[in-house]
C-alpha positions as CSV (number, residue, x, y, z in Angstrom):
1,M,0.1,0.0,-0.2
2,A,1.3,3.3,-1.1
3,D,2.6,6.1,1.9
4,P,-0.4,8.6,2.4
5,P,1.0,12.0,0.3
6,L,3.0,14.2,2.7
7,L,1.6,17.3,1.7
8,T,-2.0,17.4,0.0
9,L,-3.8,20.6,-1.8
10,A,-7.5,20.7,-2.8
11,G,-9.3,23.2,-4.8
12,I,-6.8,26.1,-3.7
13,R,-7.5,29.9,-5.5
14,F,-5.5,32.8,-5.5
15,H,-6.4,36.0,-6.9
16,L,-4.1,39.4,-7.3
17,G,-6.2,42.0,-7.6
18,D,-9.0,41.1,-10.8
19,Q,-6.1,38.5,-11.9
20,T,-6.8,34.7,-11.3
21,I,-3.4,33.1,-10.7
22,L,-4.8,30.1,-9.1
23,D,-8.1,28.5,-9.8
24,G,-9.0,25.4,-7.9
25,V,-5.5,23.6,-7.9
26,D,-5.4,20.2,-6.6
27,L,-2.2,18.4,-6.1
28,S,0.0,16.1,-3.7
29,I,3.4,15.2,-2.7
30,A,4.3,11.6,-1.7
31,P,7.1,10.6,0.1
32,G,10.2,10.4,-2.0
33,E,8.8,12.0,-4.9
34,R,10.8,14.2,-7.3
35,L,8.9,16.6,-9.2
36,S,9.5,19.7,-11.4
37,L,7.1,22.6,-11.4
38,V,7.3,24.7,-14.9
39,G,5.0,27.2,-16.4
40,R,5.5,30.7,-17.8
41,N,7.1,33.6,-15.9
42,G,4.4,35.4,-13.8
43,A,2.3,31.9,-14.0
44,G,2.5,31.6,-10.0
45,K,4.9,29.4,-9.6
46,S,6.8,31.0,-6.4
47,T,3.2,31.8,-5.2
48,L,2.2,27.8,-5.4
49,L,5.6,27.3,-3.7
50,R,4.8,29.9,-0.7
51,I,1.5,28.2,-0.4
52,L,3.2,24.6,-0.1
53,E,5.5,25.8,2.6
54,G,2.3,26.8,4.5
55,Q,1.9,30.2,4.0
56,P,-1.8,31.3,4.4
57,I,-2.1,33.9,1.5
58,F,-4.5,31.8,-0.7
59,D,-7.9,33.0,-1.3
60,G,-10.2,29.8,-0.9
61,G,-9.3,25.9,-0.8
62,T,-7.5,23.8,1.5
63,R,-3.6,22.9,2.5
64,F,-3.2,19.4,4.2
65,A,0.6,18.8,5.7
66,Q,1.0,15.2,7.5
67,P,1.8,15.8,11.4
68,G,5.4,16.4,11.9
69,A,6.3,16.4,8.2
70,T,9.3,18.3,8.0
71,I,9.5,21.2,4.9
72,A,12.3,23.7,3.9
73,T,12.1,26.0,1.6
74,L,14.7,27.8,-0.9
75,P,13.3,31.4,-1.9
76,Q,15.0,33.2,-4.8
77,E,15.8,35.8,-2.2
78,P,17.2,34.6,0.7
79,D,16.6,36.6,4.5
80,F,19.6,36.5,6.0
81,T,18.1,39.2,8.9
82,G,19.1,38.7,12.6
83,H,21.9,36.1,11.8
84,P,25.7,37.3,12.4
85,T,27.3,35.0,10.1
86,V,26.8,32.8,7.4
87,A,27.4,29.7,9.8
88,H,24.4,31.1,12.3
89,Y,22.3,31.5,9.3
90,V,22.6,27.8,8.2
91,A,22.3,26.1,11.6
92,S,19.0,28.0,12.3
93,A,17.4,25.7,9.9
94,L,18.4,22.8,12.8
95,P,15.8,22.0,15.6
96,D,18.7,20.4,17.6
97,S,21.3,22.6,16.3
98,L,24.9,22.7,18.4
99,G,25.4,26.3,17.0
100,P,27.7,27.5,14.3
101,S,30.3,25.1,15.2
102,D,27.5,21.8,14.4
103,Y,29.6,19.6,12.2
104,R,26.7,19.3,9.9
105,V,26.9,22.7,9.4
106,E,30.6,22.7,9.1
107,A,30.6,19.8,6.3
108,L,28.2,21.7,4.4
109,L,29.9,24.6,4.4
110,A,33.1,23.2,3.4
111,D,31.5,21.4,0.6
112,L,29.7,24.8,-0.4
113,K,33.1,26.4,-0.3
114,L,32.0,29.2,2.2
115,D,33.5,30.7,5.3
116,G,30.9,30.2,7.7
117,T,32.5,33.3,9.7
118,R,31.7,35.8,7.1
119,E,28.8,38.1,7.6
120,P,25.8,37.5,5.3
121,A,25.8,41.0,4.2
122,G,28.9,40.9,2.2
123,L,27.8,38.0,0.3
124,S,28.1,38.0,-3.7
125,G,24.8,36.7,-5.0
126,G,26.2,33.0,-5.8
127,E,27.6,32.5,-2.4
128,A,24.1,33.7,-1.0
129,R,22.6,31.4,-3.4
130,R,25.2,28.4,-1.5
131,A,24.5,29.8,1.9
132,A,20.8,29.5,1.6
133,L,21.1,26.2,-0.2
134,A,23.2,24.7,2.7
135,R,20.7,26.2,4.8
136,V,17.8,24.0,3.2
137,L,19.7,20.6,3.0
138,V,21.4,21.1,6.3
139,A,18.0,19.2,8.3
140,E,17.6,16.6,5.6
141,P,13.5,17.7,5.5
142,E,10.9,15.2,3.9
143,V,10.0,17.7,1.2
144,M,12.3,20.2,0.1
145,L,10.7,23.5,-2.1
146,L,13.7,25.3,-4.2
147,D,12.8,27.8,-6.3
148,E,15.5,28.6,-9.1
149,P,18.4,26.4,-7.1
150,T,20.7,26.8,-9.9
151,N,20.5,30.3,-10.3
152,H,23.8,32.5,-9.4
153,L,25.6,28.8,-9.5
154,D,28.7,27.7,-11.4
155,L,29.1,24.9,-13.2
156,P,31.1,23.3,-10.8
157,T,28.4,24.0,-8.0
158,I,25.5,22.8,-10.0
159,E,27.1,19.7,-10.7
160,W,27.8,19.0,-7.1
161,L,23.8,20.1,-6.3
162,E,23.0,17.1,-8.7
163,E,25.0,14.3,-7.4
164,R,23.6,15.5,-3.8
165,L,20.0,15.6,-4.9
166,S,20.4,12.4,-7.2
167,G,20.6,10.4,-3.8
168,W,18.2,12.2,-1.6
169,K,15.6,10.2,0.0
170,G,13.3,12.9,0.7
171,A,10.7,14.8,-1.8
172,Y,11.3,17.6,-3.3
173,V,9.9,20.1,-5.5
174,L,12.1,22.0,-8.5
175,V,11.3,25.3,-10.5
176,S,14.2,26.1,-12.7
177,H,14.9,27.3,-16.0
178,D,17.9,24.9,-16.6
179,R,16.1,22.1,-18.6
180,R,19.4,20.1,-18.0
181,F,18.9,20.2,-14.3
182,L,15.3,19.3,-14.6
183,S,15.9,16.4,-16.9
184,T,18.3,14.8,-14.7
185,L,16.9,15.2,-11.4
186,T,12.8,14.8,-11.7
187,R,10.7,12.3,-12.4
188,A,7.2,13.9,-12.8
189,V,6.0,17.3,-13.8
190,L,3.4,19.7,-12.4
191,W,2.6,22.2,-15.5
192,L,1.1,25.5,-14.1
193,D,-1.3,26.7,-16.9
194,R,-3.6,29.5,-16.7
195,G,-4.1,29.0,-13.3
196,I,-4.4,25.2,-13.1
197,V,-2.0,22.1,-12.3
198,R,-1.9,19.2,-14.3
199,R,0.6,16.2,-13.8
200,L,2.8,14.1,-15.8
201,D,3.9,11.1,-14.4
202,K,7.1,11.3,-16.4
203,G,10.2,12.6,-16.6
204,Y,10.8,16.2,-17.9
205,D,12.2,15.0,-21.4
206,A,8.7,13.9,-22.1
207,F,6.8,17.6,-21.1
208,E,7.2,19.6,-24.3
209,E,5.5,16.6,-26.7
210,W,2.9,16.0,-23.9
211,S,2.4,20.0,-23.3
212,T,2.4,20.2,-27.0
213,G,-0.6,18.0,-27.5
214,I,-2.5,19.2,-24.8
215,L,-2.4,22.9,-26.4
216,E,-3.5,21.6,-29.8
217,R,-6.2,19.5,-28.6
218,E,-7.6,22.5,-27.0
219,A,-6.9,24.7,-30.1
220,T,-9.2,22.1,-32.2
221,E,-11.9,22.4,-29.4
222,R,-11.9,25.9,-29.9
223,H,-11.9,25.7,-33.6
224,K,-15.1,23.5,-33.1
225,L,-16.8,26.0,-30.6
226,D,-15.6,28.9,-32.9
227,R,-17.8,27.1,-35.9
228,L,-20.5,26.2,-33.7
229,I,-20.7,29.9,-32.5
230,E,-20.6,31.2,-36.0
231,R,-23.6,29.0,-37.3
232,E,-26.0,30.1,-34.3
233,T,-25.4,33.9,-35.0
234,E,-25.8,33.7,-38.6
235,W,-29.2,31.6,-37.8
236,A,-30.0,34.0,-35.0
237,G,-29.8,37.0,-37.6
238,K,-32.4,35.4,-40.0
239,S,-34.8,34.1,-37.5
240,I,-34.8,36.1,-34.6
241,R,-38.1,38.3,-35.6
242,A,-39.7,35.5,-36.3
243,R,-38.9,33.0,-33.8
244,R,-38.4,35.8,-30.5
245,T,-41.2,33.7,-28.4
246,R,-40.3,29.9,-29.2
247,N,-37.1,30.2,-29.6
248,E,-35.6,31.9,-26.3
249,G,-34.1,28.5,-25.2
250,R,-32.1,28.8,-28.4
251,L,-30.7,32.0,-27.7
252,R,-29.8,31.1,-24.1
253,A,-28.1,28.3,-25.3
254,L,-25.8,30.7,-27.9
255,R,-24.9,32.9,-25.0
256,E,-23.8,30.4,-23.3
257,L,-21.6,29.2,-26.1
258,R,-20.4,32.3,-26.2
259,K,-19.6,32.8,-21.8
260,Q,-17.7,29.6,-22.5
261,R,-15.6,31.0,-25.4
262,R,-14.7,34.0,-23.2
263,Q,-13.9,31.8,-20.6
264,Q,-11.7,29.5,-22.5
265,I,-8.6,30.9,-22.2
266,G,-6.1,30.6,-24.9
267,P,-2.6,29.5,-24.1
268,T,-0.3,32.7,-23.1
269,G,1.1,34.6,-25.9
270,R,4.6,33.5,-26.4
271,A,7.5,36.1,-26.1
272,T,8.2,37.4,-30.1
273,I,11.8,38.4,-29.5
274,E,14.0,39.6,-32.4
275,V,17.1,41.4,-32.8
276,G,18.0,44.7,-34.2
277,E,20.8,44.6,-36.8
278,A,23.2,47.8,-37.3
279,T,25.8,48.0,-40.3
280,Q,27.3,44.9,-40.9
281,S,30.9,44.5,-39.1
282,G,33.8,43.2,-41.4
283,A,34.4,39.7,-41.3
284,L,37.0,39.1,-38.4
285,A,35.1,40.7,-35.4
286,I,37.7,40.0,-32.5
287,T,41.1,39.5,-32.4
288,A,42.9,38.4,-29.2
289,R,46.6,37.6,-29.1
290,N,48.6,36.6,-25.9
291,I,46.3,38.5,-23.2
292,S,47.1,38.4,-19.9
293,K,45.4,40.2,-16.8
294,R,46.3,40.0,-12.8
295,F,44.9,41.5,-10.1
296,G,47.5,41.6,-7.5
297,E,48.9,38.5,-6.9
298,R,46.5,36.7,-8.9
299,T,46.2,35.6,-12.4
300,I,43.2,35.9,-14.0
301,V,44.2,35.1,-17.7
302,R,47.3,33.9,-18.9
303,D,48.8,34.4,-22.6
304,F,45.4,33.7,-23.9
305,S,44.9,34.2,-28.1
306,T,41.5,33.9,-30.2
307,R,39.8,35.0,-33.5
308,I,36.3,35.7,-33.3
309,F,34.3,36.2,-36.5
310,R,31.2,37.6,-37.9
311,K,28.5,35.1,-36.8
312,D,30.1,33.4,-34.1
313,R,28.3,32.4,-31.2
314,V,31.2,32.0,-28.5
315,G,30.1,30.7,-24.9
316,L,32.3,31.5,-21.6
317,I,32.3,28.9,-19.1
318,G,34.0,28.3,-15.5
319,P,33.8,28.7,-11.8
320,N,32.4,32.1,-10.0
321,G,35.4,34.1,-9.7
322,A,37.6,32.5,-12.7
323,G,37.5,35.6,-14.7
324,K,34.9,35.3,-17.5
325,T,33.5,38.7,-17.1
326,T,37.0,40.0,-17.1
327,L,37.8,38.2,-20.4
328,L,34.4,39.1,-21.9
329,R,35.5,42.8,-21.2
330,M,38.8,42.6,-22.7
331,L,37.6,40.8,-25.6
332,I,35.3,43.9,-26.4
333,G,37.5,46.8,-25.6
334,E,36.2,47.6,-22.1
335,L,39.3,46.8,-20.4
336,E,43.1,46.7,-21.3
337,P,45.4,43.7,-20.8
338,D,48.3,44.1,-19.0
339,T,50.3,42.3,-21.9
340,G,49.1,41.4,-25.1
341,S,46.9,42.9,-27.7
342,V,43.1,42.7,-28.5
343,K,42.0,44.2,-32.0
344,L,38.3,45.0,-32.8
345,G,37.1,44.6,-36.8
346,A,35.6,47.6,-38.6
347,N,31.9,49.0,-37.7
348,L,31.6,46.8,-34.2
349,M,28.6,48.6,-32.2
350,P,28.1,46.0,-29.2
351,V,25.3,45.9,-27.2
352,V,25.8,44.7,-23.3
353,I,23.4,42.8,-21.3
354,D,24.7,42.4,-17.9
355,Q,23.8,40.0,-15.1
356,R,23.3,42.4,-12.5
357,R,20.3,44.3,-14.3
358,T,22.1,47.6,-14.0
359,A,20.2,49.3,-16.9
360,L,16.8,49.0,-14.7
361,D,15.9,51.7,-12.3
362,P,13.7,49.8,-9.8
363,D,11.4,53.2,-9.3
364,K,10.8,53.5,-13.3
365,T,8.5,51.8,-15.2
366,P,8.5,49.7,-18.2
367,W,6.9,52.2,-20.3
368,E,9.7,54.8,-18.6
369,I,12.7,52.7,-19.5
370,L,11.7,51.7,-22.7
371,A,10.4,55.2,-23.7
372,D,11.1,57.4,-21.4
373,R,8.0,60.4,-21.6
374,N,7.3,59.5,-25.1
375,D,4.3,56.9,-26.6
376,H,6.9,55.5,-28.9
377,V,10.2,53.5,-28.8
378,L,12.5,53.0,-31.6
379,V,12.7,48.9,-32.3
380,R,15.0,48.1,-35.1
381,G,15.1,51.7,-36.5
382,T,11.2,51.4,-36.6
383,P,8.9,53.5,-34.4
384,R,6.5,51.3,-32.6
385,H,4.1,52.0,-29.9
386,V,5.8,51.0,-26.4
387,M,2.4,49.1,-25.3
388,T,2.6,47.1,-28.5
389,Y,6.1,46.3,-28.0
390,L,5.8,45.4,-24.3
391,R,3.2,43.0,-25.3
392,E,5.4,41.2,-27.5
393,Y,7.3,40.5,-24.3
394,L,4.7,39.1,-22.5
395,F,3.8,41.9,-20.3
396,K,0.2,43.3,-19.5
397,D,-1.0,46.2,-20.2
398,E,-1.4,46.8,-16.3
399,Q,2.2,46.5,-15.9
400,A,3.4,49.1,-18.1
401,R,2.4,51.8,-15.7
402,Q,3.9,49.9,-12.6
403,P,7.3,50.2,-10.5
404,V,10.2,47.7,-11.8
405,R,10.6,46.8,-8.4
406,T,7.0,45.1,-8.3
407,L,7.9,42.6,-11.5
408,S,9.2,38.9,-11.0
409,G,13.1,38.2,-11.5
410,G,11.8,36.8,-15.2
411,E,10.0,39.9,-16.0
412,R,13.1,42.2,-15.2
413,N,15.1,40.0,-17.2
414,R,12.2,40.4,-20.1
415,L,12.4,44.0,-19.9
416,L,16.3,44.1,-20.2
417,L,16.4,42.5,-23.2
418,A,13.2,44.0,-24.8
419,K,15.4,47.3,-24.0
420,A,18.7,46.0,-25.3
421,L,17.7,43.8,-28.4
422,A,15.9,47.1,-29.8
423,A,18.8,49.0,-30.5
424,P,20.6,48.2,-33.6
425,S,23.3,46.0,-33.0
426,N,26.3,43.9,-34.9
427,M,27.0,42.4,-31.8
428,L,25.8,41.1,-28.5
429,V,27.2,40.7,-25.4
430,L,25.1,38.7,-22.8
431,D,26.1,37.8,-19.0
432,E,23.9,35.4,-17.8
433,P,21.1,36.3,-19.8
434,T,18.9,33.1,-19.0
435,N,18.3,33.4,-15.3
436,D,14.5,33.6,-14.4
437,L,13.6,33.1,-17.9
438,D,10.9,30.4,-18.6
439,A,11.4,27.6,-21.4
440,D,9.3,29.0,-24.1
441,T,11.3,32.5,-23.8
442,L,14.6,30.7,-23.5
443,D,13.8,29.2,-26.6
444,L,12.8,32.6,-28.1
445,L,15.8,33.8,-27.3
446,Q,17.9,30.8,-28.5
447,E,16.4,31.3,-31.9
448,A,16.8,34.9,-32.1
449,L,20.5,34.5,-31.6
450,A,21.1,31.7,-33.9
451,E,19.6,33.9,-36.9
452,F,21.3,37.2,-35.6
453,D,23.7,38.5,-38.7
454,G,26.3,39.3,-36.1
455,T,28.6,37.9,-33.4
456,V,27.4,36.7,-30.0
457,L,29.6,36.9,-26.9
458,L,27.8,34.8,-24.2
459,V,28.2,33.9,-20.1
460,S,26.4,31.3,-19.1
461,H,26.0,28.4,-16.6
462,D,23.0,27.2,-19.0
463,R,24.4,23.8,-20.4
464,D,21.6,23.0,-22.3
465,F,21.4,26.4,-23.5
466,L,25.2,26.4,-24.6
467,D,24.3,23.3,-26.4
468,R,21.4,24.6,-28.6
469,L,23.5,27.7,-29.6
470,V,27.4,28.2,-29.2
471,T,30.0,27.4,-31.9
472,S,32.7,27.4,-29.4
473,T,33.4,27.5,-25.6
474,I,36.1,29.4,-23.8
475,A,36.9,27.5,-20.6
476,L,38.0,29.4,-17.5
477,E,39.3,26.7,-15.2
478,G,39.9,29.4,-12.4
479,D,43.9,29.1,-12.4
480,G,44.5,31.7,-15.0
481,T,44.4,29.4,-17.9
482,A,41.6,29.8,-20.7
483,T,41.1,27.1,-23.6
484,E,38.7,27.3,-26.6
485,Y,37.0,24.3,-27.5
486,A,34.6,23.8,-30.8
487,G,31.3,23.8,-29.9
488,G,29.0,23.4,-27.0
489,Y,29.2,22.4,-23.0
490,S,28.9,18.7,-24.0
491,D,31.6,19.1,-26.8
492,Y,33.8,20.8,-23.8
493,L,33.7,18.1,-21.6
494,M,34.6,15.3,-24.2
495,Q,37.2,17.5,-25.4
496,R,39.0,18.7,-22.1
497,G,39.3,14.9,-20.5
498,P,40.9,14.8,-17.3
499,R,40.2,17.7,-15.3
500,E,43.6,17.4,-13.8
501,A,45.5,17.6,-17.3
502,P,47.4,20.6,-17.8
503,A,45.1,22.9,-20.0
504,S,46.2,24.5,-23.3
505,T,46.2,28.3,-23.9
506,V,46.1,27.7,-27.7
507,S,42.9,27.9,-29.0
508,A,41.3,25.0,-30.4
509,P,40.0,25.3,-34.2
510,R,36.0,25.9,-34.0
511,K,33.7,23.5,-36.6
512,E,31.8,26.3,-37.9
513,K,35.2,29.0,-38.5
514,A,36.9,27.1,-41.3
515,V,39.2,29.7,-43.3
516,A,40.7,28.8,-46.6
517,P,44.0,27.1,-45.6
518,A,47.1,29.0,-46.2
519,V,49.7,27.1,-48.6
520,R,52.1,25.7,-45.8
521,E,55.2,25.7,-46.4
522,T,58.6,24.2,-45.2
523,K,60.8,27.4,-45.2
524,A,61.2,29.0,-41.5
525,R,60.3,32.3,-43.3
526,L,57.3,33.7,-44.9
527,G,58.9,35.1,-48.1
528,Y,59.3,38.8,-49.2
529,K,56.1,39.1,-50.6
530,R,53.8,37.3,-47.8
531,E,56.0,39.6,-45.1
532,R,55.4,42.6,-47.2
533,A,51.4,41.9,-47.5
534,L,51.5,41.3,-43.7
535,A,52.8,44.5,-43.3
536,E,50.7,46.5,-45.7
537,L,47.5,45.0,-44.9
538,P,47.1,46.7,-41.8
539,K,47.2,50.1,-43.4
540,K,45.0,48.8,-46.3
541,I,42.6,47.7,-43.8
542,E,42.5,51.2,-41.6
543,A,42.5,52.9,-44.9
544,L,39.2,51.0,-46.0
545,Q,37.5,51.5,-42.7
546,A,38.2,55.2,-42.6
547,E,37.0,55.4,-46.7
548,M,33.6,53.3,-44.9
549,A,32.9,55.4,-41.9
550,G,33.0,58.7,-44.5
551,L,30.5,57.2,-47.2
552,Q,28.6,56.1,-44.0
553,S,28.2,59.9,-42.6
554,A,27.4,60.9,-46.1
555,L,24.5,58.6,-46.6
556,A,23.1,59.3,-43.6
557,D,22.5,63.0,-44.6
558,P,18.6,62.5,-45.4
559,D,18.9,65.2,-47.9
560,L,21.5,63.8,-50.0
561,Y,18.9,61.5,-51.8
562,R,16.8,64.5,-53.2
563,R,20.0,66.8,-53.7
564,D,22.1,64.0,-56.1
565,A,20.2,60.9,-56.7
566,A,23.3,59.7,-58.8
567,D,25.6,60.9,-56.2
568,F,23.9,58.8,-53.4
569,Q,24.2,55.9,-55.8
570,A,27.4,56.0,-56.4
571,K,28.4,56.3,-52.8
572,T,25.6,53.3,-51.9
573,R,27.8,51.3,-54.7
574,R,31.2,52.0,-53.1
575,L,30.4,51.5,-49.8
576,D,29.3,47.8,-50.7
577,A,32.4,47.5,-52.8
578,A,34.7,48.6,-49.9
579,Q,33.2,46.2,-47.5
580,A,33.9,43.5,-50.0
581,E,37.3,44.9,-50.1
582,L,37.8,45.0,-46.6
583,D,36.3,41.1,-45.8
584,T,38.9,40.1,-48.5
585,A,41.7,42.2,-46.8
586,E,41.1,40.9,-43.3
587,T,40.8,37.0,-44.6
588,E,44.2,37.4,-46.2
589,W,45.8,39.1,-43.0
590,L,44.6,36.2,-41.0
591,E,45.5,33.6,-43.4
592,L,49.0,35.2,-43.6
593,E,49.2,35.4,-39.5
594,M,48.2,32.0,-38.7
595,L,50.8,30.9,-41.5
596,R,53.8,33.3,-39.5
597,E,52.5,31.4,-36.5
598,E,52.8,28.2,-37.7
599,L,56.2,28.9,-39.1
600,G,57.1,30.1,-35.8
601,G,57.7,33.4,-37.2
C-alpha cells in the first residue's frame, strides 16, 4: 500500500487584484517524489511554493500537511536578517542545532566552499545562493521546495548539487529554467498553466511533447466551438424576429456558448524576440593575441589568444570568480590587458546585457525604461508604440505603468532584453541572460540569437542553452588558463579530458570557422612577398575602414538623395565594394598571420 501524501492541496485559489493566478489547484506530494514545477514567468510558481510551504495567502481551498512532516523552502531571495554570520544562518534550520560549530553545518559549508564566519550582508549573489542551499539541506527535511536553485551558481556547484539531490531520500519540488537540471533530477512534472496544475508522471524530457499535445487538442476544441457559434449567430440573425418567443431557449444556449468561449482562455502568448541589426561588421570581429590580466598577486587570464568572426556564437564558462567577465570585457575593448593586444573589427557596435540588470531603475516603470516620456520606442530603426512592444514580451497592459521593483525576476530579465535588443547592433554581449526566463522565452531567445547576423559573446552556466547555441566554448578553469573548444558544453566535456590534465592556452579550432587554408611552407620564413603583404595589409584595412566611415556619414544625410540621386547611388555602390574589399583584406591578413605563427615567425 502506498504511503499517504506528505502535502496535499485541494481547490486552492489565489487572486492578485482582478487577476486569477491559481484557479482550483489540486496536487499532492508523496514521500520521496521528485517533481518539477514548470510554467511561464508570472504563472504563479513561486506563489504556489509559498502556499505549499504553509503561508496562508490563498483565497480559497485547503492545504493539508502530515503532522510532523518537515518542510524546507529555498526562496529566490534569501533573508539573512538577524544572523550575524553565515554559519549562524545555516544552523538556524536545525531544531537540535549545536550552533554554528555543528559538524553538519561545517561539512556543508566546506562542500560549498563558504566561510562560515563571514557576515551574510557581504556575500555575492552566488555565495548567498550557496548559503541558502546549505540552510535547506542541512536538516535533511522530508520535503524541499526549491525555487530556481541553480541561479547564480557556477557549473561545478550545479554538478555538486545534482549529485547531492540524486541520492536524496526525501521528496522535492524543483522550479528551474535549467532544463538539463530538471531532466537529470525529476521523475514527474507539475505544469502550472492558466491557473490550474496538470500532472505528467514521466520525466521532464517528455514534457514538451505532452504539453504541446494538450494545447493542440484545446485549439481543435476552440475551433469547433467557434464554428458552432458562427452557425448559431447566423441563424439568430435570420430568425430572431419571426421566432422571438419560441426560441428563447436556443438564444440562451447561444449566450452560454459565447460565455464558454470567453472563459476558454487560450494559451498565454509567446514572447516575440527579434534582434536589431546595425551596419554589418567586418569578417573578423575580434582578434586577441597573448592577452593576460592580473589583479594583485592573482593571475586571472594568462597568454590567451583567439580569433572571433562575424556570426560566431562564443560561450564563456568556468567557476564563479574564474575571470569570465574580466575576459569578456577585454575581448570587447572595455578593459585593457596587462600584456598582449586586442583588435576589434570594423564598424563593431556591441550591445551589452549584464547580469546585474544595472540598466533598470527600480523606481521607473517599463514604459519609462523603454520610451521615457514618449509613446513610441525605436525598435530596429522603426517607431513602435510602447504598449505593442511590451506585449510582444508578454507584459500585461497594467504592468506598463507599475514600478520595475514590482516585477518578478523573469519579468525584469524580459524587460532588460526588450530594451537591449531594440537597439541596432552587430555584436551582442550577454552575461548570464538566461536567469529567471521560462523555457518558451529561452527557446525564442536562442532562435533569435541563432538567426542574428552578427557576433554573440555569451557567459552562461546553462548547459542546455550553450549546447543549443554556441559554436565554440572558452573555458576558464580558475587557475589563469583559458582554453577554447569547438562546440558547446557537451563538446567541451568530451574534448577537455580529465580535469587534472594541463590546460592549453592555444585556442582549439572551431567547427564553423573554417577559413581558406593557407599554403603550408617548409621554410622557416614567409618569404618577401608575404612579409610585405603582412606589413601593408593593416594600413589597407585602416584606410578602407576610414573610407567606409566617411561614406556612411555622407549617406546618413537625409537630403542627399533629394539633392543628388546619382551621387547617393554611387556612394552606396562604393560602400558595398569597400565592404567586400575589407572582408578580403581581413581574411588575407588572417591567413598570413596563421601561417606566420605555424612557421614560428
